[in-house]
N, C-alpha and C positions, 0 to 999 in steps of 0.2 A: 831273689827279688829284693830290690832296695826298699828301705823304709820310706813311707810317705812323710813329708814334712808338714807338721801341724803348728799353726800359730795359735797360741792359747793366751787369752786375757784372763785376769783374775786369778793367776796361778798361786798367789799367796793367800787366797781366801779359803774358806771351808771346802767348797766343792773343787776349787782349783787344785788344792793339794791332793784330793781324792782322784781327780782327773790325771794328774801326773803319775800317781801310783798305778792307775789302770792302763795308761796309754804309753808310758815311756819305753816299755820293752819292745814294742813293735812300731813305734813312731819316733821320728826325730822331732822333739818338742822344742819350739822356740817360744819363750814367754815374753810377752810385751808387758813390762811392769813399770810402775810409777816410781815410788820411793823405796818401799821395802824390798830387799833382795829375796829371791827364791832360795838361794843357797842349796841347790840340789845339783850334784854333778851330772845327772842325767838330762839336765835342761840347759839350753843356751838362752841367756838372758839379754834382752834389749831394753834399755830404759827409754820410755816414751810416755805419751799421754793420750787419752781418749778425747781431750778437749780440742785437739787440732785435727783438721781433715787429713793432714800428712802424718798424724800420729806422733808428732814431735820428732820425726826422723829426718826432716828435710826432704826435698824432692828426690835427691839421688838415693838416699837411704830407703825411702818409701818404695821406689820402683825396684831397687835391688832386692829388697825383701819380697816384693810381689812376685818377682821372677823365681824365687826359691820355694814359695809356699804352695802346698797342694790342698790343704784343708784349713778352715778357720773355725775355731771353737771359741765363741764369745761368751765368757762367763763373768767378765768384769762388770761390776755394778756397785753403786752406792746403796748400802742396805741400812745405814744408820738412820733411824726414823726421827731422830731429834734434830733434823735439818729441814730447811725450807723446801717447799714444793719446787721452787726454781732450781735449787741445787740438785734435787733428785732428778728433775727432768733433764738438766744439763748433762749429768753423768749417765743416766740410764737410757734416755731417749736420743739426745744429740750424739752421745758417745756411740750408740748403736748405729746411727746414721753414718758416722765416720768409719766404723768397722765394715759396714756394708759397702762403702766406697772402696775400701781396701780389697775386699773379697772380689768385687767386680774387676778391679785392676789386675788381681792375681788369677782371675778365671777359676776361683776355688769355691767349692761348696761351702755353705755357711751354716753353722749350727748355733742356734741362739738359745741360751739358758734363760728362760723366763721364770714365772712362778705359777703354781697351780691356782693361786688365789686371784688370778684374773677371772676365775669363775664366780668370784664374789665381789664385784665392784661395789664400792662404798657409796653411800648417799653423798650428794654434792657437798654438803656442809662438812663432811668428814674427809675431804680430799685436799684441804688447804695445807696440811702437813701430816706427819706421822704415817701410820700404816696405809691409810687411804690414799695419800699422795704417792707413796711407793708403788702401790698396785696400779694407780692411774698412769704412772710413768712407764710401767712394764706393758700395760695395755697399748699405750701409744707406740712403744718400741716394736711390739708385735705387729702392729699395723704397718710400720715401715718395712719390716721383713717381708710380710705378705705382698706388699705393693712394689717391692724392689724388682721383681721379675727374675731374681737370681735362683739358682738351685739352692734351696734353703729348707732346713727342718727346725722346728721349734720344740724345745723340751720344757716341760712344766713340773718341776719338783714341788712337793708340798713342804711341810716343816722339816728341814734337814737336821738330822741328829748325828751323833758321833758314829764311829765305825761300829758295825754290827757285832764285831767280836770283842772289841776292847772299850768302846765308848769314847775313845780318844777323838778330839776335835781340835782344829787349828785355832778357833776362837769361839768363846761361848756366845750363844744366840738368844733370841727372845724366849725360846722354850726354857732356857736355863734360868730366866728370871722367875718363871713359875716354879721350877724346882727349888730355887733359893728361897722364895717366899714360903713354900711349904715346909722345907727343912728347918728354917729359922722360926717358923710359927708367926710370921709377920703378915700373913694373908688370912684373915679370919673368914673371908668370903671369897669364893671364886665365882665370877659372874658367868656361869655356864650351867646348862642343864646336865645332870650326871649321865644321862643316856645319849647325849650328843656325841657323834664320832669326833675324834681328834686325830687328824691325818698327819702322821709322822713317818719319815722314811730315812733309813740310815744312809750316810754319805756314800759308802762303798757300793750300795745297791744302785743309787743314782748313777755313779760312775760306770758301773757295768752296763746299765741300760744305754747310756750314751756311747760307750765303747762298742756295743753291738751295732748300733746305728752306723757308726763310722766304718766298722769292719765289713758290714754287709753292703756298704755303698748306698745306703738310704739317703736321699738328698731332697726329700719333700715330706710334708705331713706335719702333724702336731701330736706330741706324745706326752701323756699324763704319767709322770713318774711319781706315783702316789700309792698309799696303802689302799685307797678305794674301799671296796666292800669289806676288806679284811681289817680295816682300822679299828683298834680298840676304842672304847668310849672315854670321855673325859673322866668319868668316875673310876674306870679301870686304871687310867694313868695316875690319878691322884693316889689311889690305893697302892700302886707300884712305888710311887715316891716315898710314901710313908713306910712301906715294907722294907725298902732298901735303906732308908734313913735309920730304921730300927737296927739293922745289921751293923751299922756304924755307931750305935749307942745313942742316937738322937731319938727323942720321944716327943715330937711336936704335937700339939693338939690338931686333930684333923680339921681342915677348913670346911665350912658349909658351902655346898654348891647350890646356887640359885640362878634361875634364868636371868639373862641380862635385863629384860624388861622389868622384872620384879625388883632388881637392884635399883634401877633408875626410878621406879615409881614409889618404892617403899623405903629402901635403905638410904640412898644418897640424901634425900631431903632431911632425914633424921641426923645424918652425919655432919651437916653443914656447920652447926655450932658446937660440935663435940670434939672433932679431931682437927689438928693443925692444917693449915692450908697446904703445906708441903706434902703432907700425907694424902690429902685429897687429890692433889695433882698426880701423885704417884699412882693412886688407885685408878684415876681416870685414864692414865696411860695404859695401865694393866687391863682395864676394861676394853680399850681400843684393840689391844693385842688379842684378847680372847674373842672379841666379836669377829675378827678376821680369821682366827684359827679354828673356830668350831662353828658347826652349823648342823641343823637336823638332817640335811641332805648330804649324802656321801659323794665325794669326788669320783670322777671317772678314773680308771687306771688302765695303762697300756702295757703293763708288764706281761699280761697273758699273751697279747699279740706278739710280744717280743720273745716268747718262749721261756719266760722267767717266772711263770706262775708258782712253781714249786718253792721259790724263795720268798713268796709273799703270802704268809699265813698269819692269822691272828696271833698265834702263840709266838711266832718268830718276831713279829713286830713288837709285841709287848716285851719279849726278852731283850731285844736290842735297845728298847727304851730304858729298861732297867740297867743295862750296861752304861748308857749315857748318864743316868742318875748317879751310879756308883762312881763314874769318872769325875763328875762334878764334885761330889762330896769328898772324894779322896784328894782333890786338888784344892778345894776352897773351904771345906768344913770337915777336917779329919776327925776320926773317932774320938768321942769324948769319954768313952770307957770301953772296956773290952767287949767286943761283940759276942753275943750268945752263940 
């Protein structure tokens, strides 16, 4: 049996790299990429853009590609939160509309990589930029997918971490800002309740979940690729960071965990005249990040329905997070003394 041809966007990103690892053996992978090359011999690269309804390929190139493609996995997105709402919507919502147009031309099932945090839409005043705008752009893109009438499945990963075995990741993410602040001792307060779940999922587990959908021919539905009920708490994650940091010889002071409302009501007013404006801005951005990432309610998880529940345990998730912490420290903050 010949391999199906898969068009993948976002192949140079964190999940994109994991998708290549998972799918290249039994799929012909064509990567539509913008500037950065994929540089993987298992992948055929096409330079294009999500800004154009023809994907930057011209009419002839667009239709030639459509004739060859059997499946579309749309993982390309702008995730940098320090950009405007307009920029995020152009990339994440309009770009998805253009990829849906391609899938329709190809007659190919469409798999859309969204985010689990569509379950936590932000208040209107928090959607002008930053994490709130990012989530709003993904909510709008999901609506386009559902209304397209195409054979389409939506997958919703939570906070994506490094490989579960090595911690390796193509690019450090928002989660690593938390790790950095704790390791360097620059976060005296984490605006989160210690008992709140923090939903983190290794990139390879997300890729295996998506791979199962593709291989099983699932072309509809919405799938939460999350830790769900197995997710460790914020406090457990902070303890894990400090524990791994200690193995590398770092001894930062443990940050204090406070619910975000207490930080806003008690701490921030006192900080106004005490710390520099640049540090206040950084803390405000960190607060936005934590408001999105943690909640008293646990996210749904579809891994059980996919037959992957055995891979999703509390201890396995905490262990994979420790691997991510160790990889970040080894890369960015090597041992300051011999580890015990």
